[in-house]
N, C-alpha and C positions, 0 to 999 in steps of 0.2 A: 230265161235264155241261158245258154252255156257261155261261160266266160273263158276265153282262150288263155291258157296258162303256159308261159315260156320260162323255163329254168335256164338262165344264161350263164356264161363264163364257165362252162364245163371243160375240165382239163384232163379228165382221166376216165377210164372204163367204168369203175364202180359208181362214180357219181352219175354217169350217163344212164347206167342200168337202173339205179334207184329212182332217178327222176322219172323215167318212163314207167317203171313199175307202179309208182305211187300215183300216176295219173296225169303227168304233164302232157300237154298237147304237142310240145316241141322242146327240143334242147338246142341251146345256142353255143356256138364255138367262135371265140374271138380270133379273127384273122389279121389283126393289126399287130405287127411285131413290136410296137412300142408298148403294148400292154403286158402287164405281168401275167395275164391269163391267156396269152397267145398259145395256140395249139399248132404244132407242126403237122405237115401232111403225113409224116410217118406215124405220128400218134393217132391221127384221124383214121388212117388205114387200119391200124391195130384195133381201134374201137369198132370200126365197121365190120371187121372180120368176126367179131363176137356178136354184136347186136344186129348185124344185117343192115342192108341199105334202105329198108322200107319205112323206118320211122321218120317222122318229119324233123328235119334239121334246119337250123337257121344260122348260116355263117354271117358274122358281123364284120363288115369291111369299112375301112377308112381310106378313101381315094385309091382304090385298087387299080391294078392293070387288068386288062381283059384276061391275060394269062392267069392271074391270081384267082379270078372267079372260076374260070374253066377248070383249073387244077382241082379246086374244091368239088365242083360238080361231077368230076370223074369219079370221085370217091363216094359222094352222097348226092346222087341225082335228084332224089326226092327232097328238094329244098325250096324254101322261100328265102330269097336274098335280102339281106338288110344292109343298107348303105348309111353310114354314119358321118360321111365327110361332105365334100363340096361337089358331089357328083350331080351332073345334069340329068334331066328326065330321059333324054335319048339314050344315054349310057345305061341307066337303070333298066330300061326296057329292052336293051339290045340282046339279052340272054334268053328271051322268050320264057322267062320264069316269073311267077308273081314276086313282087318285091315290096319291102317295107322301107319307107324313108324315115330315118330318125331326125328329129328336130329338137335342137336345144332351145327350150322355151324361155322367152324373156318377157314379152308382153303379147297381148292378144292381137294387136294389129299385125305384128311381124308373123305371128302364128298363122293367121288367116291368109296372108300373102304367100307363106310357104306352102300351105295346104293347096292353094290354087295353082301352084307351079307344078305339082305332081299329081295330076288328076287321075292318072291310071294306076296309082299305087294301090296295092292290096290293103295296106293299112299304114297308119302313121304312128311311129313310136315317139312319145314325148318324154324327154329326159331333162335333167337339170345341169347338163354340162355347158361348156362354152366353146369358143373356137380353138382353144388350146387343149382343154380336157373334154374329149368328145362324149364321154359317158363314164359309167362306173364310178361316179363320185360318192355314191352312198348317201346322197342328199336328196330330200324331197323338194318339189316345187309347189307353187300355189295351185292346187287342183281346181280352184274356182275359175282359173283361166281357160279350162277346157270348154270349148263350145259344145253345149249339150246337144245341139242339133247334129253334130258330127261325131258323137260319142260312139256310134256303131262302127267307126273306122279307126278309133284311137286305142293304142296300146300304151298303158301308163308304166313308166319305169322311173328309176331314181329313188333310192332309199326305202323301198318297200320292204316290209318284214311282217312277222306275225303280230307285232304290237300296233301297227298302224293300218293294216290292210282293211280292217273293219271301218276305220274312219274314212278311207277312200271310198269304199263300196257303199257306205251310208250317204256319201256326198254325190256320187255318180257311178253308174254301172257302165264301164267302158267295154269296148269289144274284147280287150285283153289286158293282162298284167304281165310284167316282166320282172323277175327277181334274180339277183345275183349275190351281192354281198350280204343281203338280208338272210340268206340261208347258208352262210359259210361259217366254218369254225376258225379258219384263217384264210387269208387271201388266196383264192384259187383252189381251195379245198372245201367241199360242201359238208355240212352237218346233216346227216340223213334224217334225224328226228325233226330238224327245222324244216326240211323239204316236206315231210309228211304233214306237219302241223299247218304250214302255209297253204298247201293244196286243200286240206280239209276245210280251212276257214273260207277260202274262196268258193268252194263248192256249196257251202251253206247258202250262198246267194243265188244259186241256179234254180 
């Protein structure tokens, strides 16, 4: 099976181009202004003008307004929305776009409850953050907590890199993987050789 690969935390044109050229299925743009990887609408527009609007993009929101979401979709309409905050299912569904609900994993009981609350989600992204730090911690979580029967809807994030992706994929083959800090040279700037290596390692399992 094909493993969905998302390169997240893209902040500039070159990193976007390389991620897509190397074979990423989607690129992620952080839309929370509290993040050091936040990308303005102006920068997004500049990136779109070069790469075009047809590649799959995933904006990452934390408790956005309806306007925040619609402003992004005006630039990149071919998007899967990712919600990383306390959004309710009705809000996530209201844009008539597939959506990913991010869940900060703590224990399996809470995980199953959260999965049941968002039955229409395109996928669930499991990360190692908490209510204060929603994601991007660069830390892994216990992958044994992932329910194997739901692995076809799970995207794993949190601390993935070329040194541990084999360990994850030897443990479980999820629907997708999400990497950000693990392919960076410094925060918000990607290392293009790390992107290439990470994607090649994932594709060995397909």
